C-alpha positions as CSV (number, residue, x, y, z in Angstrom):
1,M,-43.4,59.1,-7.2
2,T,-39.6,59.1,-6.6
3,P,-37.9,56.0,-8.9
4,V,-36.1,53.2,-7.1
5,T,-32.5,53.3,-8.7
6,S,-29.6,50.4,-7.6
7,Q,-26.7,51.5,-5.9
8,L,-24.0,49.1,-6.7
9,P,-20.5,49.4,-4.7
10,T,-17.7,51.5,-6.3
11,Q,-15.3,48.9,-5.2
12,V,-15.3,45.0,-4.8
13,A,-13.3,43.2,-2.2
14,F,-12.0,39.7,-3.8
15,R,-10.5,37.3,-1.7
16,R,-7.6,35.3,-3.0
17,L,-8.5,31.5,-3.4
18,V,-6.7,29.3,-1.4
19,T,-4.2,26.6,-3.6
20,Y,-2.9,23.3,-2.3
21,A,0.9,25.2,-2.9
22,D,-0.6,27.6,-0.2
23,S,-1.2,24.6,1.5
24,G,2.5,23.5,1.7
25,V,1.8,20.9,-1.0
26,S,3.9,20.7,-4.1
27,V,1.3,19.7,-7.1
28,H,4.2,19.1,-9.4
29,A,6.8,17.3,-7.4
30,H,4.4,14.5,-6.1
31,P,3.5,13.1,-10.3
32,E,7.3,13.3,-11.1
33,A,7.8,11.3,-7.6
34,V,5.3,9.1,-8.7
35,E,6.5,8.3,-12.1
36,E,10.3,7.6,-10.7
37,V,9.1,4.7,-8.8
38,K,6.6,3.3,-10.8
39,S,9.3,2.7,-13.3
40,R,11.4,0.8,-10.5
41,L,8.8,-1.8,-10.0
42,P,8.5,-3.8,-13.1
43,R,12.4,-5.1,-12.4
44,T,11.3,-6.4,-8.6
45,W,8.3,-8.4,-9.9
46,R,7.5,-12.2,-10.0
47,P,5.6,-14.0,-12.6
48,E,2.4,-13.4,-10.3
49,V,1.8,-10.2,-10.3
50,V,-0.7,-8.6,-13.0
51,G,1.2,-6.0,-14.1
52,E,-1.1,-2.9,-15.0
53,A,-4.5,-4.3,-15.0
54,N,-6.2,-1.8,-12.7
55,G,-5.1,1.7,-11.6
56,F,-6.4,1.7,-8.4
57,A,-5.7,-1.7,-6.3
58,A,-2.1,-3.5,-7.5
59,L,-3.1,-7.0,-8.5
60,F,-1.2,-10.6,-7.7
61,R,-2.3,-13.7,-9.3
62,M,-2.1,-17.0,-6.9
63,D,-1.4,-20.4,-8.0
64,L,-3.2,-22.4,-5.5
65,S,-2.8,-25.4,-6.9
66,R,1.0,-25.4,-5.8
67,Y,-0.3,-25.7,-1.8
68,R,-2.2,-28.4,0.1
69,K,-3.7,-26.0,2.7
70,P,-2.1,-22.5,1.6
71,L,-1.8,-19.8,4.9
72,L,-1.3,-16.4,3.7
73,T,0.8,-14.7,6.4
74,S,1.2,-10.5,6.5
75,S,3.4,-8.2,8.4
76,T,3.8,-4.6,9.0
77,D,6.5,-2.3,9.9
78,G,8.8,0.5,9.9
79,V,12.1,2.0,10.4
80,G,11.4,3.5,13.2
81,P,14.2,6.8,14.9
82,K,17.0,5.5,12.4
83,L,15.1,7.5,9.7
84,G,16.4,10.5,12.0
85,I,20.3,9.6,10.9
86,A,19.2,9.3,7.3
87,Q,18.0,12.5,7.5
88,Q,20.6,14.5,9.4
89,M,23.2,12.9,7.1
90,D,21.2,13.5,4.0
91,I,21.6,9.9,2.8
92,H,18.4,8.1,2.1
93,D,19.3,5.2,0.0
94,T,20.0,2.6,2.7
95,V,16.6,3.1,4.9
96,G,14.4,0.9,2.3
97,T,16.6,-2.1,3.0
98,D,15.9,-1.3,6.5
99,L,12.3,-1.7,5.7
100,V,12.3,-4.6,3.4
101,A,14.4,-6.5,6.2
102,M,12.0,-6.0,9.0
103,V,9.3,-7.0,7.0
104,V,10.2,-10.0,5.0
105,D,12.1,-11.7,7.6
106,D,9.0,-11.6,9.8
107,L,7.1,-13.4,7.1
108,V,10.4,-16.0,7.0
109,A,10.2,-16.9,10.9
110,S,6.7,-18.8,9.9
111,G,8.6,-20.9,7.1
112,A,7.2,-18.2,4.5
113,Q,7.7,-17.0,1.1
114,P,7.4,-13.5,0.9
115,L,5.3,-12.6,-2.6
116,F,4.6,-8.9,-2.5
117,L,5.4,-5.6,-0.1
118,Q,4.2,-2.2,-0.6
119,Y,5.3,0.9,1.5
120,Y,3.7,4.0,2.6
121,L,6.5,7.2,2.7
122,S,4.7,9.9,4.3
123,C,7.2,13.6,3.8
124,G,7.3,16.9,5.0
125,E,8.2,18.1,1.5
126,V,8.1,15.4,-1.8
127,V,11.7,16.2,-2.9
128,P,11.8,14.2,-6.2
129,D,15.6,12.7,-5.8
130,R,15.0,12.3,-2.2
131,V,12.2,10.0,-2.7
132,A,13.7,8.1,-5.5
133,A,16.5,7.3,-3.3
134,I,14.6,5.7,-0.9
135,T,12.1,3.6,-3.5
136,A,15.4,2.6,-5.0
137,G,16.9,1.1,-1.9
138,I,13.2,-0.7,-1.1
139,A,13.1,-2.4,-4.5
140,D,16.5,-3.1,-4.3
141,A,15.9,-4.6,-1.1
142,C,12.7,-6.9,-2.6
143,R,14.7,-8.3,-5.9
144,A,17.3,-9.6,-2.7
145,A,14.1,-11.4,-1.0
146,R,12.7,-12.7,-3.8
147,C,9.6,-10.6,-3.3
148,S,7.5,-8.1,-5.3
149,M,7.3,-4.4,-4.7
150,L,3.5,-3.4,-5.7
151,G,4.1,0.2,-5.2
152,G,2.7,2.2,-2.6
153,E,1.3,5.7,-1.6
154,T,3.9,8.6,-1.2
155,A,2.4,11.3,0.9
156,E,2.6,15.2,1.5
157,H,1.9,16.0,5.4
158,S,3.5,19.5,5.7
159,R,1.7,20.1,8.5
160,V,2.9,17.6,10.1
161,L,6.4,16.9,9.5
162,R,8.8,19.4,8.7
163,A,10.4,19.8,4.9
164,H,13.2,17.4,5.4
165,E,11.6,15.2,7.7
166,Y,9.5,11.9,6.2
167,D,8.2,8.7,8.1
168,L,8.7,4.9,6.1
169,S,6.8,1.7,6.7
170,G,5.4,-0.9,4.8
171,T,2.9,-4.2,4.7
172,G,4.4,-7.5,3.2
173,I,2.5,-10.5,2.3
174,G,3.6,-14.4,2.4
175,V,2.1,-17.9,1.9
176,V,2.9,-21.3,3.4
177,D,1.5,-24.3,3.0
178,E,0.1,-25.5,6.5
179,E,2.2,-28.5,7.1
180,D,5.1,-26.8,6.6
181,L,4.3,-24.3,9.0
182,L,7.3,-23.2,11.6
183,G,7.1,-22.3,15.4
184,A,7.0,-23.4,19.1
185,H,5.1,-26.8,17.7
186,R,8.3,-28.1,16.5
187,V,10.9,-27.4,18.4
188,E,12.1,-30.5,20.3
189,V,14.7,-30.7,23.1
190,G,18.2,-31.3,21.5
191,D,17.5,-28.7,19.3
192,V,20.6,-26.9,18.4
193,L,20.5,-23.1,17.8
194,I,22.1,-21.5,14.8
195,A,23.0,-17.9,14.9
196,L,23.2,-16.2,11.9
197,G,25.1,-12.6,12.5
198,S,24.0,-9.2,12.3
199,S,25.4,-6.2,10.2
200,G,25.3,-3.8,13.3
201,L,22.5,-2.9,15.3
202,H,20.1,-3.4,12.2
203,A,17.1,-1.0,13.3
204,N,16.3,-1.5,16.7
205,G,17.2,0.5,19.6
206,F,17.8,3.9,18.3
207,S,15.6,6.0,20.8
208,L,18.1,4.7,23.0
209,V,21.2,5.0,20.9
210,E,20.6,8.5,20.0
211,N,20.0,9.6,23.4
212,A,23.2,7.9,24.5
213,L,25.5,8.2,21.3
214,L,24.6,11.8,20.4
215,G,22.5,13.0,23.1
216,I,25.0,12.4,26.2
217,A,28.3,12.1,25.3
218,R,27.4,14.7,22.4
219,M,29.1,12.7,19.5
220,R,28.9,14.0,16.0
221,L,27.8,11.8,13.0
222,D,31.1,12.6,11.2
223,S,33.4,11.5,13.9
224,V,35.6,8.7,12.5
225,I,35.9,5.8,15.2
226,E,39.1,3.9,15.6
227,D,37.1,1.3,17.1
228,F,35.2,0.4,13.2
229,E,36.6,-1.1,10.6
230,N,37.8,1.1,7.3
231,Q,38.2,4.3,9.2
232,R,34.1,4.6,9.0
233,T,32.6,7.4,11.1
234,L,29.3,7.5,13.6
235,G,27.0,8.0,11.1
236,E,28.0,5.2,8.0
237,E,28.3,2.6,11.5
238,L,24.6,3.9,12.4
239,L,23.3,3.3,9.0
240,T,24.6,0.3,8.0
241,P,21.7,-1.6,6.4
242,T,19.9,-4.6,8.0
243,R,20.7,-7.9,6.9
244,I,18.1,-10.0,4.7
245,Y,18.2,-13.5,5.7
246,A,15.1,-14.2,3.6
247,R,16.6,-16.1,0.9
248,D,18.8,-17.9,3.0
249,C,16.8,-18.9,5.6
250,L,14.0,-20.4,3.1
251,D,16.9,-22.2,1.3
252,L,18.2,-23.6,4.4
253,R,14.9,-25.5,4.7
254,I,15.8,-27.7,1.9
255,E,19.4,-28.5,3.4
256,A,18.6,-29.3,7.1
257,E,15.7,-29.8,9.1
258,V,14.7,-26.2,10.7
259,H,12.2,-26.4,13.4
260,A,11.9,-22.6,14.0
261,F,13.2,-19.1,12.9
262,A,13.4,-16.4,15.5
263,H,13.8,-13.1,13.8
264,V,15.7,-11.1,16.6
265,T,14.8,-7.5,16.4
266,G,12.9,-5.1,19.4
267,G,12.8,-7.2,22.6
268,G,16.8,-8.4,21.6
269,I,18.0,-12.5,21.7
270,T,16.0,-13.3,24.5
271,G,12.7,-11.4,23.9
272,N,12.2,-13.5,20.2
273,L,13.5,-16.6,20.7
274,A,11.3,-16.9,23.4
275,R,8.7,-16.6,20.6
276,V,9.7,-19.7,19.4
277,L,9.6,-21.7,22.5
278,P,7.3,-24.5,23.4
279,D,5.8,-24.0,27.5
280,D,8.0,-27.6,28.5
281,A,11.5,-26.2,27.1
282,D,14.1,-23.5,27.3
283,A,17.3,-22.1,25.1
284,V,20.6,-22.0,26.4
285,V,22.6,-19.3,24.6
286,D,26.3,-19.1,24.9
287,R,27.7,-16.1,25.0
288,A,31.2,-17.0,24.4
289,T,30.9,-18.1,21.1
290,W,30.7,-14.8,19.5
291,R,31.9,-11.0,20.2
292,P,29.5,-8.8,19.2
293,Q,30.9,-5.8,16.7
294,P,32.4,-2.3,19.0
295,I,28.8,-0.4,18.2
296,F,27.9,-2.6,21.0
297,E,30.3,-2.0,23.3
298,L,30.3,1.7,22.2
299,V,26.4,2.2,23.2
300,Q,26.6,0.0,26.7
301,R,30.0,2.2,27.3
302,K,28.2,5.5,26.7
303,A,25.1,4.7,27.8
304,H,26.0,2.9,31.2
305,L,23.7,0.0,30.5
306,E,23.7,-3.0,32.2
307,Q,24.7,-6.4,29.7
308,A,20.5,-7.5,30.6
309,D,19.3,-4.1,29.1
310,M,21.9,-4.4,26.1
311,E,20.3,-7.8,25.1
312,S,16.5,-6.8,25.9
313,S,16.9,-3.9,23.5
314,F,19.9,-4.9,20.5
315,N,20.7,-8.3,18.8
316,M,24.3,-8.3,20.1
317,G,25.3,-9.2,16.8
318,I,23.2,-11.9,16.1
319,G,19.8,-10.9,13.4
320,M,18.3,-14.6,13.1
321,I,18.1,-17.5,14.7
322,A,17.3,-21.3,13.1
323,V,16.7,-23.7,15.9
324,V,17.1,-27.0,13.7
325,A,17.6,-30.5,14.1
326,P,20.8,-32.0,16.7
327,Q,22.5,-33.9,13.7
328,D,21.6,-31.3,10.7
329,S,23.3,-28.2,12.8
330,E,26.9,-28.9,11.1
331,R,25.3,-29.1,7.6
332,A,23.3,-26.0,8.5
333,V,26.7,-23.8,9.5
334,A,28.4,-25.0,6.9
335,F,25.7,-24.5,3.9
336,L,24.8,-20.8,6.0
337,R,28.5,-20.2,5.4
338,T,29.1,-21.3,2.0
339,R,25.9,-18.1,1.5
340,G,28.6,-15.7,2.7
341,V,26.5,-15.4,6.4
342,D,28.7,-15.8,9.3
343,A,27.0,-18.4,11.0
344,W,27.7,-20.5,13.9
345,V,26.8,-23.1,16.9
346,A,25.0,-20.8,19.4
347,G,23.5,-22.9,22.2
348,E,20.8,-25.6,22.8
349,I,17.0,-26.4,23.4
350,V,16.8,-28.0,27.5
351,D,14.0,-29.4,29.4
352,G,12.4,-25.8,30.9
353,T,9.5,-24.0,30.7
354,G,9.6,-21.3,27.9
355,S,12.5,-19.3,29.0
356,V,15.6,-17.8,27.8
357,A,18.9,-18.0,29.7
358,M,22.5,-16.0,28.5
359,V,25.0,-18.0,29.9
360,G,29.3,-17.4,29.6
361,S,30.8,-14.2,28.4
362,H,31.7,-12.8,25.2
363,T,35.2,-13.7,23.6
364,R,37.5,-10.8,23.3
365,G,39.8,-9.7,20.9
């Protein structure tokens, strides 16, 4: 019998293992970025935050004895297309303020005290210095709003986003006693509309802005615009951080009888003010009481927009509207001005059907 012998191949082909790095994810940059974020959290914490008690979820100790019928409020928002301007200019320390403002001022509109916020940052590539700039902005803004930054998630999605791209969103939680809840149920005919001035475009309407100014008009972000103060470039103006009204609004409630707050974001003055009107009342806003900043006129001129389109897309110089009892209107304006808020009487509540009327013409300087 012929013996059977095994035949081994003279060459064996080994397939190289695929690593995370091959897939576009940096396993070294991510931990560095996370540690940078963690170092910023404690200085934003309210006393209720329970430090490092859990490695998987943030903890917040609620003192319910302070409330008769506590209501938790939540808000989720993002910065949106304004991030594209930040990425083109490679300036990333302002967009965190935009995020916090969009979230906490929605909470405040119900009369709630912001408690904490968590962010979600999705990157094409995790660059520690860039992540540090973004999260430092979030942390500083949370401190300004008396809101704890409890952390969040930084993810690298190299197959979805290009290396320089990122998206930023967040969720905030607040609390208000049910008997202190603000809104349409409190608004009455005769109430006065107190406008709180905006810092500029804030973070809404940027798809239109970018198309009008950078697309149609072919303007450059580094162009100095004569109408802007202090010889600012177009890019600097567009990146002006959103004003945060949280502390001013909550403290105003102590000084005056506030019935509602309307946070002026997407939908403009008309769209957001309508959200706090009862079915039997209208709001009348007088344009003659203020002049919008030059950036609004620039966008309107370059995009050839009608006034109604502008007012349904942009804040037009008003970032928040307080609806107050008539006897407290002067007190409210004086209080806000002492805190450095540009404030004025912009209109009133009249009999109606839940609509907003814009009357008059803006003043010209």
